[in-house]
C-alpha positions in Angstrom: -0.2 0.1 0.0 1.4 3.3 -1.2 1.0 5.8 1.9 3.4 8.4 0.7 6.1 9.5 2.8 4.4 8.0 6.0 5.3 4.9 7.9 3.0 3.1 10.1 4.2 1.7 13.5 3.6 -1.7 14.9 1.2 -0.2 17.4 -0.6 1.7 14.5 -0.7 -1.6 12.7 -2.2 -3.4 15.7 -4.9 -0.9 16.5 -6.0 -0.6 13.1 -6.3 -4.6 12.7 -8.3 -4.5 16.3 -10.6 -1.7 14.9 -11.2 -3.6 11.5 -9.8 -0.6 9.7 -8.6 -1.3 6.4 -5.7 0.0 4.4 -7.8 2.0 2.0 -9.2 4.0 5.1 -5.8 4.7 6.2 -4.4 5.9 2.8 -7.2 8.3 2.5 -6.9 9.6 6.0 -3.0 10.2 5.4 -3.3 11.2 1.3 -6.9 12.9 1.3 -7.7 14.2 5.0 -10.8 15.8 5.5 -9.1 17.9 8.4 -5.6 17.9 9.8 -5.4 19.3 13.6 -3.1 19.1 16.1 -3.2 16.4 18.6 -4.6 18.1 22.0 -2.4 15.9 24.2 1.0 15.2 22.8 3.0 18.1 20.8 4.3 17.6 17.5 1.7 14.9 16.5 -1.4 15.9 14.2 -4.6 13.9 13.3 -5.3 13.6 10.3 -9.3 13.0 10.0 -10.9 11.1 7.7 -14.3 9.3 7.5 -14.7 7.7 11.1 -10.8 7.6 12.0 -7.9 9.8 12.7 -4.5 8.8 12.1 -2.2 10.4 14.6 1.2 11.2 12.9 4.7 12.3 14.7 5.3 15.5 12.5 9.3 15.0 12.8 9.4 11.4 11.7 6.2 10.9 9.4 5.3 8.1 11.4 1.8 7.0 12.2 2.0 6.3 15.5 -1.7 5.3 16.5 -5.0 4.9 14.8 -8.1 6.1 16.6 -11.8 6.4 16.1 -12.5 9.9 15.1 -15.5 10.6 17.6 -16.0 9.8 21.2 -19.4 8.0 20.2 -17.3 5.7 18.0 -14.9 4.6 20.7 -18.2 4.0 22.8 -19.8 2.2 20.5 -16.5 -0.1 20.0 -15.9 -0.6 23.5 -19.7 -1.3 23.9 -19.6 -4.2 21.3 -16.3 -5.6 22.6 -16.8 -4.6 26.4 -13.3 -3.3 27.1 -10.2 -2.5 25.4 -6.8 -3.1 26.6 -8.4 -4.1 30.3 -10.4 -0.5 30.2 -14.2 -1.1 30.7 -16.8 1.5 29.5 -17.6 3.8 31.9 -20.7 6.0 31.8 
C-alpha cells in the first residue's frame, strides 16, 4: 500500500487490525484528509481525519503512531460491542 512519505508503527498496525480499519481508509486519511489538526495531548503530532478514523502522525518522523476512532461516540460504540479495550471497561 502506497502511503507516500508516511510509515506505520507496529502499534498503529495493531490498532487498525483491532478496529477492523482497512488500508484504504488509512491511505485516504493520510493522503486526502478531511481535516488535519494538532493532537491536543501530545506536542509535535497531528491528527489526520477521514471518515470515521483519525491517524495520529508524528511531524518530525512522519510515522503514524496510532489509529483512533474520530469521535467519542465511535469509541463508546466500539467498546460497548467488545465490552472493554486493553483492560479498560466502558464507564458511563
